[in-house]
C-alpha positions in Angstrom: 0.1 0.1 0.1 0.8 3.5 -0.6 0.7 6.7 1.5 -0.7 10.2 -0.1 0.9 13.0 1.2 -1.0 16.6 0.0 -0.4 20.0 0.7 3.5 20.0 0.1 5.9 22.9 0.0 6.7 23.0 -3.6 10.4 22.8 -2.3 10.1 19.5 -1.1 12.6 17.0 -2.3 12.4 13.1 -2.2 15.2 13.4 0.5 13.3 16.0 2.6 10.0 13.4 2.6 12.2 10.6 3.2 13.8 11.8 6.1 10.5 12.7 7.7 8.7 9.2 7.3 12.0 7.5 8.1 11.0 8.6 11.7 8.4 6.0 11.5 9.8 3.2 9.8 11.8 1.9 6.6 10.9 4.1 3.7 10.9 1.7 0.5 9.9 4.6 -2.1 9.0 8.4 -2.6 7.4 9.9 -5.6 6.9 13.2 -6.3 4.8 13.9 -9.4 5.7 17.0 -11.5 3.7 18.9 -14.0 4.5 17.9 -17.4 4.3 21.4 -19.0 6.0 23.3 -16.1 8.4 20.7 -14.6 7.4 22.1 -11.3 6.1 19.7 -8.1 2.4 19.5 -8.0 2.2 19.9 -4.4 1.7 16.0 -3.4 3.4 13.0 -3.3 3.3 9.4 -2.2 5.4 7.1 0.2 5.8 3.4 0.3 6.8 2.0 3.7 8.2 -1.4 4.6 5.2 -2.5 6.7 1.2 -1.6 6.9 1.9 -1.0 10.9 4.7 1.5 10.0 2.2 3.3 7.4 -0.4 3.7 10.0 1.8 5.0 12.7 3.2 7.4 10.1 -0.4 8.8 8.9 -1.7 9.1 12.6 1.3 11.2 13.4 1.7 13.3 10.3 -1.9 14.0 8.8 -2.7 17.7 10.0 0.8 18.1 11.3 2.8 21.6 9.9 5.8 20.9 8.0 7.4 23.6 5.9 5.0 26.4 6.7 1.9 23.8 5.8 -0.4 21.8 7.2 0.2 17.9 5.7 -2.7 16.0 4.5 -1.5 12.4 5.1 -3.8 9.2 4.3 -3.9 6.0 2.4 -3.5 6.4 -1.0 -6.4 5.2 -3.3 -6.1 3.3 -6.2 -5.7 5.3 -9.4 -8.9 5.7 -11.5 -8.7 4.4 -15.1 -9.6 7.1 -17.1 -9.5 5.1 -20.3 -9.5 7.2 -23.6 -12.8 9.1 -22.6 -12.9 12.8 -23.5 -13.9 14.9 -20.7 -15.6 17.5 -23.1 -18.0 14.8 -24.1 -17.3 15.3 -27.8 -15.9 12.3 -29.8 -13.2 13.4 -32.2 -12.8 10.4 -34.0 -14.1 9.8 -37.4 -15.2 6.7 -39.8 -14.3 7.7 -43.2 
């Protein structure tokens, strides 16, 4: 399982997030998504820890905690929704000739 970490400062690095979560157990992986167009961090990330019990302790300790001037939003990550090839405008641009 993975932990969602929201409301992050745009200056946060993988190493910063790793060091905070390492206080609650072993950190297996940290992901900080960036905007495709600007290359700027998007203000949220994901952390995977060694055990579910470590994740639970980290979530309880860090959800709502102030870090780098922001109140963190920390919870279990939800599975990514499959967006498919659906067009948000509701229009179908494919044509059959």
